[in-house]
N, C-alpha and C positions, 0 to 999 in steps of 0.2 A: 612191226620192223618184229625180230624173233630176239627171245634173251641169248643172251652168249654169255656165259659163265667164263672169268677175268680169271688172273692167271694161271690159267694152262697153261701147256705145253707149247710157242708156236710153232704153226705150220710156217714150211721153205716151200716157194708154191718157183720151178720156173722154167727153163726149158730143154733141161738134160746138160748145156752147151758146162764147161767143166768154169771159166772164171763168172759166167753169174751165178751152178751151186757156190762157186766158196766164197761169193760177198756174203748169199744169206745164211747160210749159214753159219758164217763167224757173227754178224750180229745176230743171226737167232741163240749164236751159244753162249755171245759174250753176253746178255742178258739175263743167265744163271733162271731160268727161269722151264727148268728141268728141260730133259731130252723134242730136240725140233722134232716134226714131224714132215719126211719130204715130200710134196708130189715133183712127176717134171711132166711138163700138160703134153698134151696130144694133139693141136684143133689146127681143125679143119678149114676148110673152105666154107665163107670168108672169111671168120675170126681171122686168119693166121695168114691173112693179106692184109686185111684194115685193122689188128689191134696194134694200140691202143686203147682206138672209138669202140664207141659200145652199139652195141646193135640186138635190137630182141631176139629174144633164144640164146643170150649166153651162156648161162645153165650148160646148154651140151655141146658149144663149141670147141672146147678146147678138152674131150675128149673120157674119157665112161671115169676117172678115176674125177674127176675134176667134175661129175654133175654131181657122185654123188659126198663130197665135199659140202656141196653146194646144198645138197637136205641140210646138213646138221653141221651152219659154220660156226669155226674155229676160232673161239675169242681176237685172236691174233693172228694173223699174215703177213707171211712175211718175201717179197718176191722185187726180182733184179730180169730187168730186160725187158724187148716188149711186149711178147708175150704173157710174161709175168704181171705186165701192166691192165690187163684187158680182163685177164684172170680178177684180175684183187680187186677192180671196177665192183663187177660184180659181187661180190662175196660181201664186198661195202654198201652194198643193197640191199643185202641179206645180213646187217646188224655186225658182221666180224668190222674190229682196229685192224686198216694195213699200212705193212709203210712197205714203198717201192723203191729200191736204191735203180738211179738209172736218171739223166733226161729221159719219158713221156713224151718230147713236143709234142704236146699241147701241156691246159691248162693241168698247173695243180690242185687244180678247184677239187675233181677228181679221188683222191688220197687222203687222208688220215695225214702222210704225215712223206717226203719227197727227200729220197737222201741224197745227196752227188759230190759231183767233185768243182770243187772250186776254180778251176778254169771252166767248164758250165752257166751259160748267164742267166739257169730258169734263176732267182731267186720266189719271196715270199714269206707270211707269216709261218708257212706250216713246209721249211725246205731248209732241211743241215747239210750246208755246207762242211764237204772236207777235204784235205790234200791227199792227192792218192787214193786210193783206194783201202775196202774194208778187208780185211786176214785175218787169219789164226795165231799168223807170229809172237806171240812173249814170251819171258821169263820158262817159263811151263811150258811151253810147244818146244822149246829150242832143247830144254832137256829132254826129253819125251823124247825129239829125235835122237839126240846125244846115247840112253839106253837106247836105242830100238836099233840102233848102226855101231856099236861100241867097240866096231874095231878099225872099226876109220879115225881113231888114234892112237897109232900103228904108223900111220903115216907122216914120214918126216914135216914140218914145217921149216915155216911158215905153209901154212893148207890154202889153196887158194878157190873157192871158190866157183865157177865161171857157170849163164843159168844164160840159154841160147835159146832163142821165140824165132820167131822167120819174119821169113818185110813182111811191112802193112805200105796204104795208099800213104798214111805218116810217117813209114820209115822204112822206106825203095831203099834201102843196103841192098849191093849186089854179091851172090856169094866169093868170088872170089876176093876181095875187099874184107870180108870175114877170115875168109885162111889167113889171109893175114895177120890178123889176128893171133891167132890159133899162135900164128909163128912167132909174132910177136912173143907174143905170154908163157909161150916153149921155154923161147930165148930166155927170157928172163929166170923161169925156173931151173934153167943150163947154170946160167951163170954165179946166180943167186942158194938156191936149192928150192926143199921146198915138194914141196904135189899139189893134184890137179883130183878138185872133187867137179866133173862136173855134167852136169844135167841136160836137156832140147827134149824142145815142145813138138807135140802135133804138125804146127809149122812149121818147123827148122824139115828145109829140105833135105832129104835122105841123102842124097849125095853130100849136101855137107859135114851129116855123121862120120860118113870113111874119112872127110880128113880132122874134121878134131880126132878121131882114133890112129890117125896116121903123123901126126903131127903131135901129136905129145904119146909117140909110141915109147919113149930113152926115160920117158920121166914117172918119178913115182904116182900112180894116179887110179879116181871109182870115174870111166865112166859109163851113163845111161841115153845109153840110143837110140831105144825100141822096148819093145816089146821083149822081144825075146832075151831082152839085161833083164829078168827078176822085176821083182815088187820096187819103185820111184822109190830112190834115195833121195830124196827132195830133203824132209825133214832133221836127214843127219845129215843134207851136204851143208847145209846152212847150221847146225850143232854145230859139228866140227871145227870151218872154215873160220880163218884168221881175216881175210880178207872177201871183197865181193866185187868180179866183174858180171855186170848186165847187157846183152843187147841193147839195140833200142826203143825195142818196139812195145814196150806193151810195161802199161804205168801199172801194172800188179803186182806182172816179176820185180818190178822195182820197188813198186811198195812193200816186198813181201822183204828186200835186201834191203833198206832200211828199218826194215821195224828190230835188228835186227843192234847187234852195237859195236860190229864192226865196220872197217870202211869199205864206201860201196865208191866202184871209179864205173862212168858208162860206152861202150866201146861202139864208137862210130858213133860221139852224140853227135853231129853238125848231121845225118842223117836223120833225126825226126826233127816232124815241123807238124805245124799248131796245135794238139794239147798235148802235145807230148811233151815237142819243147818248152812250152809252157811250166809242163808241172819238174821239169828238167829245173830251170829261171828259178823258182819259185827254192827247190831241194837244195841249189848252193845258193842261195842268197840264205838261208841256214845254216849252209855251211855243214850238210849234209851229203853234198858228193866232194867224192878226190878229183880241184883244180885241176891240178893234169893226167890223162890218161901215163898206166904203168908203175905214176911216182904215187909215193905209194908215203900218206902222210899218217903218222901213226899215233903222233904226242898231242894230250890232251885233253877231254871228254867226252866224251857218242855218246850224248842226249839220243832215240832211236823212233824214228818216226812209228807212232800208232796212237790213230786216233780212230778205234776198234770201238774198247771202252769207253774213250770217252761218246762218245753216239751214243752209241748203250745207251751211257748216265744219262743222255735228250730225252731218246725214245722216252727208258721208263718212265721220267721225270710229266714227260708232259701229258701220252699213254694209258700207264697203272696205272692205279688204283694207292691211295697208302693205305 
């Protein structure tokens, strides 16, 4: 087995999907070992179909960039998603220590560490569990967001951040219901004052972006709906908001909202099923979610949900030499 240098910056291995990249990069950054090296896989058949199951020839099954990396395996690689799990298995065979984020759906023994949400069933001596998902949101990240979008401070308060994803099998909400959410929130802002900071995602139905703009046309606002709106001001939205509303379809969005020190409400919360519903229940048990939609309760200290630092400390303690 080739010797690999300890304490070098980690590589992040993903399929390029934004949610997977975000989690891998968040953990790599929290380890504070230097700037991570990103690699996006380009898997070919049959590895594209069968990962994370291992097949002979895996070194050449995930694209040329991965083939090159295998010739000089890194000390530490962090991956997120099914394709990454397959690639990490090959790196581990060649001497790398590997951390897999999200349940690979096969035995945990193929990776040095697994990092999975509490609602997943997988457990083991090398399994680390967390509430929600890994993300970069902390006080420094929020301060950078405020600095990058300083003009948001001119919007009247309270400033409400609205984070809109899209329907999924675990949260099959319908567009008319979300339009009603927009109308209810807009009515509250008209009655009580304040402004809107909104962003959508790649999964947001296109027609809903137009409905969002229409509903808040007469309210002070910043709305990011697509690439035509310039740079996504997401960090600025969370940095300057006084409260946050999140659609019910994304563990990542809700985790990041709850990593702030602001009140958080879930719109169409009853549409969440399975793991999304379990996550919401866990947050409510911690007192991290508003008990009722649009009934903002701001008294008391809010403890942010910040699991990334804890998980990074566990990874360092288990894999990195003193």
